N, C-alpha and C positions, 0 to 999 in steps of 0.2 A: 799776843806780840805787840811791843811797844814800838812803834815807827818814829817817834818823835826824834830820834837820833839818826834816822836813815833819810839821808839828803839826796842820794843819787839812785835812780831807778833807771839800769841800763837795759835797753832792748838786746835781745840775743841775736848771734848771727847763725847762719847754717853751719860753720865751722866751729867746734868746741876746741879743737887742738890743732894749730896753737890758738890760745885765747886771744880775742881782738884787743885785749889791753894788757898792760904789765900789772900783776896783782900786788906786786910790791911798792908800785909808785902811783898807779892810777886805778885803784880799787874801788868798784862801786860798792853800794850798800845793799843792792838787791838786784837781782837779775829777772828782767820780764821777757816773756817768750808768747809769741801769738799762738794760740791753741789752734787756730784756723789754719790748715794747710800741713800740720805736722801729723805724720802718719803714724809715728812711733813716739808718742809722748813720754810715756814711761822710761823708755830706753834713753831717750834725750835727757830727761832730768836726771836719771842715774848717772849718765856719763858726766854732767855738769857738776853732780854732787861729789863725784870721785875727783874732779879736778878742784874744786872750791868748796870743800866740805862744810864750811861755816856760813856761805852766803844763802841767804833765802831765794828760793825760786818761785815767781808767781807768774800764772798763765793769764793772758788776756784773752777773754771770751767775748763773742758777739752777743747782742741783746737776746733776752728770752721772754717768751710769752707763754700763752696757754697752748700754742700751736706750733711754735717755731724755736728751735734751736734746743730743745730740751735734751735730746740725745747728744748733741755735741757738747753741751755744758756738763752732763753727767760723764761723758767720755774724760774730759778733762780733769774733773774731780777724781775719777778712778786712778789717774796718774799720780794722785797723792802729793801735789804741790804744796809749798808752804802757804799759798793762798792763790785766789782768784781776783783779777779785776774785771768786774762785769761791766761792759759799755752799755750805753742807752737805757739806763735806769730811769724810767719815767715817773715812777710812783713808789711809795712805800711797799705796795703790794708785791712789785717786782723784788724787793729785797726779802720779803716775806717767801717768796717762792724760791728764790735762790737759796735761802736758810733751809727750807724744806727738802730740797733736792740734794745738798750738801749733807743733811743729816742722815738721808737714806743712804747715801753712797758710803758714808762713814760707817754706818752700821753693818752693811754688807761686806766691806773691805777689812773690817776688823780694825778700824782706825778710832782713836779717842774721840768723842764727840767735841766738836768745835776746833778739831786739829788743823783744819782748812779755813784760813782767815779769808775775809772778804772786803774787797774795796769797791764801793758802789760809785760808778761814774755818773753823776746827775748833771755835771756841767759840761756835757757834749751834746745834748738834745734840748729842744724847746720844752717838751713836757716835764722833764726834769727840773728845769729852771722855773716854770709856772708853778709847779708843786713844791719848791724848795721850802716854803714855810710850813709844809706839812709833814717834814721829815722830823717827827718829834720823839719817836720811840727807837732807842737804840738796841739791835740785837747784839748779843754777846759776841759773835764773831766779826761783826762790823768793826774794822779799825780805822777806817778813814773813808772820805769821800774824795772824788776826783773831778778835775775840770779840764777841759781840752778847748781852748778857744779856736783850734784850727778847724774843728768839727762844726762850728757855728758858721753864721752868715759871714763870709769873707768881705763883703761889700760894705759892711757897717761896724766900724769899731765900737761903738756904742753897745751893741749887742754883746760883743765879748767881754766888754768891762762890766755889764750887767751879770753877765754868767759868772765872772770870778768873784763878784761881790755876793751874788746869791749863793753860790756854792760855799764861800767861806763862812756866811751867816749861818747856814743851814748846819755846816760842820760844828760850828760852835755851839749852836742849840743842843746838838748830840753829844758835845764834850769829846769830840775826836778831831784829829788833824785833817787838813785838806792838803792834796797833792796836785800839782800842776803838771799836766801832760802834754802842753801846747809848746809849738815852736821846736820840736824835737829835730827837725831838719834844718834849722837854721844856721846860716854862716856864724862863725864864732862872735863877731860884735854885735849882731842881732840877738843871738842868743843870750848873750852876756846882759844885754838890756832887759829882755824878757825875764830872766833870772831875777835880777834886782827888783823889777816891778813886782814879780810874785812874791819875793821875801818881804817887801814894804806891805803888801797886801794882807800878809799873814799866812802865806802857804808855807807848809812844813818842809817840802822838798820838790824836785824836779825830776823828769824823766829825760833821758838823751838816747839817742842812736849812736852818736859820736863818742868814742873813748876820750878824745881830746877836750871834750866839754866837761870832764869830770872835774878838772880843776877849778873850771869856772863856776860850776855849782857849789863846790866846797866853799870858795872864796865868797859867793854872793850870800849864801845860808849860813855860813859859819861852820866849823868842824865839830862844835860841841855837840 
């Protein structure tokens, strides 16, 4: 999946019909849903695909480890989204773990190997930022790295700036884009400033919860 032309990642709402945006005038490039708290993921994804059959659907999953969130992550994969955004990726070993779990689910659910893409959020936690220079090997399904300055220390802007640069450099080392997931709930003016800063830094796109922000993102990052 080539996401270099995908500028807008819109978080889903509980109500699919009517849609929270006008698909003719304010259409996002991808729809993101939080896997946590969704009891019927497969049905929700099927509903959204019936309304917007050409729109990729990604599930946002909580961090995984040897003893935490394995079942929830696998449940999300069994819903057969187009991709998973994995939060709290502290090291390359977490990407390998996600790769293994996804491969198992794909085999059991009779999905093509690599059918579920992966975005690794390394820029939302200290471990990922400290290990950013060690992300050297790209797995085939890894299509982007993610950054979320809101998840870092709110009291020190320098940490957020370092996180953005570290995420961008790691993505460039891997030859993949970086996506900015921060400031999703900001007022329009602050969100516009955040978009332009992200675009200047080299990020490929931006996530929003507000359909009114779609035009701001496309203006900041360009429509091509």
